[in-house]
BAMARBA-536635 format. One record per residue (C-alpha): residue number from 1; residue in one letter; chain; y, z, x. Coordinates in steps of 0.2 Angstrom, whole numbers. Layout:
% residues N
+-----+-----+-------+-------+-------+-------+
!   n ! res ! chain !    c2 !    c3 !    c1 !
+-----+-----+-------+-------+-------+-------+
! NUM !   a !     A !     Y !     Z !     X !
...
+-----+-----+-------+-------+-------+-------+
***
This chain:
% residues 161
+-----+-----+-------+-------+-------+-------+
!   n ! res ! chain !    c2 !    c3 !    c1 !
+-----+-----+-------+-------+-------+-------+
!   1 !   m !     A !   213 !   508 !   774 !
!   2 !   k !     A !   229 !   517 !   776 !
!   3 !   i !     A !   234 !   528 !   759 !
!   4 !   e !     A !   252 !   524 !   754 !
!   5 !   r !     A !   262 !   540 !   754 !
!   6 !   k !     A !   268 !   535 !   734 !
!   7 !   y !     A !   249 !   542 !   731 !
!   8 !   m !     A !   251 !   558 !   735 !
!   9 !   a !     A !   261 !   566 !   721 !
!  10 !   h !     A !   268 !   583 !   720 !
!  11 !   y !     A !   273 !   592 !   702 !
!  12 !   l !     A !   282 !   607 !   702 !
!  13 !   n !     A !   282 !   616 !   686 !
!  14 !   t !     A !   298 !   621 !   680 !
!  15 !   v !     A !   291 !   636 !   670 !
!  16 !   f !     A !   294 !   651 !   679 !
!  17 !   a !     A !   285 !   668 !   679 !
!  18 !   g !     A !   290 !   678 !   665 !
!  19 !   d !     A !   291 !   661 !   654 !
!  20 !   t !     A !   279 !   661 !   640 !
!  21 !   s !     A !   284 !   643 !   638 !
!  22 !   t !     A !   268 !   630 !   640 !
!  23 !   a !     A !   271 !   622 !   659 !
!  24 !   a !     A !   283 !   607 !   662 !
!  25 !   y !     A !   279 !   598 !   676 !
!  26 !   v !     A !   292 !   587 !   685 !
!  27 !   r !     A !   287 !   576 !   699 !
!  28 !   l !     A !   295 !   578 !   716 !
!  29 !   g !     A !   302 !   562 !   725 !
!  30 !   k !     A !   315 !   554 !   716 !
!  31 !   d !     A !   330 !   553 !   730 !
!  32 !   l !     A !   319 !   560 !   743 !
!  33 !   e !     A !   313 !   549 !   758 !
!  34 !   e !     A !   301 !   563 !   764 !
!  35 !   y !     A !   291 !   577 !   756 !
!  36 !   s !     A !   279 !   585 !   769 !
!  37 !   p !     A !   273 !   603 !   767 !
!  38 !   e !     A !   273 !   612 !   784 !
!  39 !   l !     A !   258 !   620 !   790 !
!  40 !   s !     A !   264 !   636 !   799 !
!  41 !   a !     A !   247 !   643 !   808 !
!  42 !   n !     A !   244 !   660 !   813 !
!  43 !   v !     A !   237 !   658 !   829 !
!  44 !   e !     A !   229 !   671 !   841 !
!  45 !   k !     A !   224 !   665 !   859 !
!  46 !   k !     A !   216 !   676 !   871 !
!  47 !   s !     A !   211 !   674 !   890 !
!  48 !   n !     A !   198 !   684 !   898 !
!  49 !   i !     A !   193 !   689 !   916 !
!  50 !   m !     A !   182 !   672 !   918 !
!  51 !   g !     A !   196 !   661 !   914 !
!  52 !   e !     A !   191 !   657 !   897 !
!  53 !   t !     A !   202 !   657 !   883 !
!  54 !   s !     A !   197 !   659 !   864 !
!  55 !   v !     A !   207 !   654 !   849 !
!  56 !   t !     A !   209 !   660 !   832 !
!  57 !   i !     A !   217 !   652 !   818 !
!  58 !   d !     A !   217 !   665 !   803 !
!  59 !   s !     A !   229 !   660 !   789 !
!  60 !   y !     A !   242 !   646 !   786 !
!  61 !   q !     A !   260 !   649 !   779 !
!  62 !   k !     A !   264 !   633 !   770 !
!  63 !   q !     A !   280 !   628 !   764 !
!  64 !   g !     A !   290 !   612 !   759 !
!  65 !   e !     A !   308 !   607 !   759 !
!  66 !   v !     A !   315 !   596 !   745 !
!  67 !   a !     A !   332 !   589 !   751 !
!  68 !   p !     A !   341 !   581 !   746 !
!  69 !   y !     A !   340 !   585 !   726 !
!  70 !   y !     A !   354 !   578 !   716 !
!  71 !   a !     A !   355 !   586 !   699 !
!  72 !   e !     A !   354 !   577 !   682 !
!  73 !   k !     A !   361 !   585 !   667 !
!  74 !   d !     A !   345 !   585 !   656 !
!  75 !   d !     A !   332 !   586 !   670 !
!  76 !   p !     A !   321 !   604 !   667 !
!  77 !   l !     A !   322 !   609 !   686 !
!  78 !   f !     A !   340 !   606 !   686 !
!  79 !   t !     A !   341 !   617 !   673 !
!  80 !   k !     A !   329 !   631 !   682 !
!  81 !   l !     A !   338 !   628 !   699 !
!  82 !   q !     A !   357 !   632 !   691 !
!  83 !   a !     A !   349 !   646 !   683 !
!  84 !   i !     A !   344 !   653 !   700 !
!  85 !   i !     A !   360 !   651 !   706 !
!  86 !   d !     A !   370 !   657 !   693 !
!  87 !   g !     A !   358 !   673 !   689 !
!  88 !   d !     A !   355 !   678 !   708 !
!  89 !   l !     A !   338 !   675 !   704 !
!  90 !   v !     A !   323 !   685 !   717 !
!  91 !   l !     A !   307 !   690 !   716 !
!  92 !   d !     A !   295 !   685 !   703 !
!  93 !   d !     A !   310 !   675 !   694 !
!  94 !   l !     A !   307 !   662 !   707 !
!  95 !   k !     A !   287 !   661 !   706 !
!  96 !   t !     A !   278 !   646 !   697 !
!  97 !   d !     A !   267 !   634 !   704 !
!  98 !   i !     A !   265 !   616 !   712 !
!  99 !   v !     A !   251 !   603 !   710 !
! 100 !   e !     A !   246 !   592 !   722 !
! 101 !   v !     A !   239 !   577 !   714 !
! 102 !   k !     A !   229 !   563 !   723 !
! 103 !   l !     A !   233 !   547 !   714 !
! 104 !   w !     A !   221 !   537 !   728 !
! 105 !   e !     A !   206 !   546 !   720 !
! 106 !   t !     A !   197 !   538 !   705 !
! 107 !   e !     A !   204 !   543 !   689 !
! 108 !   s !     A !   195 !   550 !   675 !
! 109 !   s !     A !   202 !   547 !   656 !
! 110 !   g !     A !   220 !   548 !   666 !
! 111 !   a !     A !   217 !   563 !   676 !
! 112 !   y !     A !   215 !   563 !   695 !
! 113 !   p !     A !   209 !   577 !   706 !
! 114 !   a !     A !   222 !   589 !   711 !
! 115 !   v !     A !   226 !   606 !   717 !
! 116 !   k !     A !   238 !   618 !   710 !
! 117 !   e !     A !   244 !   633 !   721 !
! 118 !   e !     A !   256 !   647 !   716 !
! 119 !   c !     A !   273 !   645 !   723 !
! 120 !   y !     A !   290 !   654 !   724 !
! 121 !   v !     A !   306 !   642 !   724 !
! 122 !   e !     A !   321 !   646 !   735 !
! 123 !   v !     A !   338 !   638 !   732 !
! 124 !   s !     A !   345 !   635 !   749 !
! 125 !   s !     A !   362 !   629 !   748 !
! 126 !   y !     A !   372 !   619 !   732 !
! 127 !   g !     A !   386 !   607 !   731 !
! 128 !   g !     A !   384 !   593 !   742 !
! 129 !   d !     A !   397 !   578 !   746 !
! 130 !   t !     A !   405 !   564 !   735 !
! 131 !   t !     A !   385 !   556 !   733 !
! 132 !   g !     A !   383 !   568 !   720 !
! 133 !   y !     A !   379 !   588 !   714 !
! 134 !   q !     A !   366 !   593 !   727 !
! 135 !   i !     A !   355 !   608 !   726 !
! 136 !   p !     A !   342 !   608 !   741 !
! 137 !   f !     A !   328 !   620 !   740 !
! 138 !   n !     A !   312 !   625 !   747 !
! 139 !   v !     A !   294 !   628 !   740 !
! 140 !   h !     A !   284 !   642 !   748 !
! 141 !   y !     A !   266 !   642 !   744 !
! 142 !   t !     A !   257 !   658 !   742 !
! 143 !   g !     A !   238 !   651 !   746 !
! 144 !   v !     A !   233 !   656 !   728 !
! 145 !   k !     A !   224 !   639 !   723 !
! 146 !   t !     A !   216 !   633 !   708 !
! 147 !   t !     A !   206 !   615 !   710 !
! 148 !   g !     A !   205 !   604 !   695 !
! 149 !   t !     A !   212 !   587 !   687 !
! 150 !   f !     A !   229 !   582 !   683 !
! 151 !   n !     A !   234 !   571 !   668 !
! 152 !   v !     A !   248 !   560 !   675 !
! 153 !   s !     A !   253 !   554 !   658 !
! 154 !   t !     A !   254 !   570 !   649 !
! 155 !   k !     A !   258 !   581 !   665 !
! 156 !   t !     A !   244 !   594 !   660 !
! 157 !   f !     A !   233 !   603 !   673 !
! 158 !   t !     A !   215 !   607 !   670 !
! 159 !   a !     A !   205 !   619 !   681 !
! 160 !   s !     A !   187 !   614 !   685 !
! 161 !   t !     A !   175 !   625 !   679 !
+-----+-----+-------+-------+-------+-------+
***
């Protein structure tokens, strides 16, 4: 049986590095027709004199594009994205995490299997057309992952022990 796209949920933490506040996750997807993190593999191919080719894939660079993103006044993600624009934030001021939640799996006490990954948020532009103020952005994953569960009601991640 095919899994509907709505069952792979992506929650971005709006609390970035250096902020001591409790994590505040926002689900990506409103106004998005697609969110597909791209896996760019580091591939090395070598051919030998016997005509054989060996292939080595030793890492991935993963990133996802959130476009469009329409700003909403009281949305904590909008507040953070606007702060990035206003403050020309760079480096670790752009560091947070994103949680991929597998809603098709069996839940336990409201929590579903999930993977949290460290990431950086890059605002690619801002403004937009007459449909509303837009702030499209990219999520750059670092590969630093933690497996656990995510409670969709309380929006809390719990690492596996």
